[in-house]
C-alpha positions as CSV (number, residue, x, y, z in Angstrom):
1,M,105.1,155.9,91.9
2,I,103.8,152.7,90.5
3,I,104.2,152.1,86.8
4,D,100.8,152.0,85.0
5,C,101.5,149.7,82.1
6,S,99.3,147.1,80.4
7,L,100.8,143.7,80.5
8,S,99.4,140.7,78.7
9,N,99.1,138.3,81.6
10,P,99.5,135.4,81.3
11,T,101.8,135.5,78.3
12,Y,103.1,132.9,75.9
13,A,106.1,134.9,74.6
14,K,106.3,138.7,74.6
15,V,105.2,141.3,77.2
16,Y,104.6,144.7,75.7
17,I,105.1,147.7,78.0
18,D,102.7,150.6,77.5
19,W,104.5,153.5,79.2
20,C,105.2,157.1,78.1
21,K,108.9,156.3,77.4
22,P,111.2,153.3,77.2
23,V,112.2,151.9,80.6
24,T,115.0,149.6,81.9
25,V,113.6,146.2,83.0
26,R,115.1,143.7,85.3
27,V,113.5,140.2,85.2
28,S,113.6,137.8,88.1
29,V,111.9,134.5,88.8
30,D,110.0,133.6,92.0
31,D,112.9,131.3,92.9
32,G,115.2,134.3,93.1
33,K,117.1,133.9,89.8
34,T,117.7,137.2,88.0
35,F,118.5,138.0,84.4
36,P,120.7,140.9,83.1
37,A,119.0,144.3,82.9
38,M,117.4,145.2,79.6
39,P,118.0,149.0,79.1
40,L,115.4,151.3,77.5
41,I,113.0,148.9,76.0
42,R,109.2,148.7,75.3
43,E,108.9,144.9,75.3
44,V,110.3,141.8,77.1
45,D,110.6,138.6,75.2
46,L,110.1,135.5,77.5
47,T,110.0,133.0,74.6
48,G,113.1,131.1,75.5
49,L,112.4,131.0,79.3
50,P,110.6,128.2,81.1
51,N,107.0,128.5,82.3
52,A,107.0,130.3,85.6
53,N,106.0,133.5,87.5
54,Y,108.3,136.4,86.6
55,F,108.7,139.7,88.3
56,L,109.5,142.7,86.0
57,A,111.1,145.6,87.9
58,F,110.9,148.9,86.0
59,Y,113.5,151.7,86.2
60,D,113.5,155.2,84.7
61,E,116.3,156.7,82.7
62,N,118.0,157.8,86.0
63,G,117.9,154.3,87.5
64,N,115.0,155.0,89.9
65,K,112.7,152.1,90.5
66,I,109.2,153.0,89.3
67,G,107.4,149.8,89.8
68,V,107.2,146.0,89.8
69,K,104.7,143.8,88.0
70,Q,104.3,140.0,88.1
71,V,103.6,138.1,84.9
72,T,103.0,134.4,84.3
73,K,104.6,132.8,81.3
74,M,102.7,129.8,80.0
75,G,103.4,127.4,77.2
76,R,101.0,126.6,74.4
């Protein structure tokens, strides 16, 4: 099942997740770097991260992967 969420893409700061319930998100960069998982959230704040392509992997409350979306972070 692929997550059907609306992501502001590209983004300058926050990505809001439009899904029926909070999800756990793991963020990684296209160079392979990963960040700690963010459990049960509805938004991801990329403000302090450099401009890059990020992959957001979404997991349900049981730890099952429900989808991956790519988002581009751009500076202003």
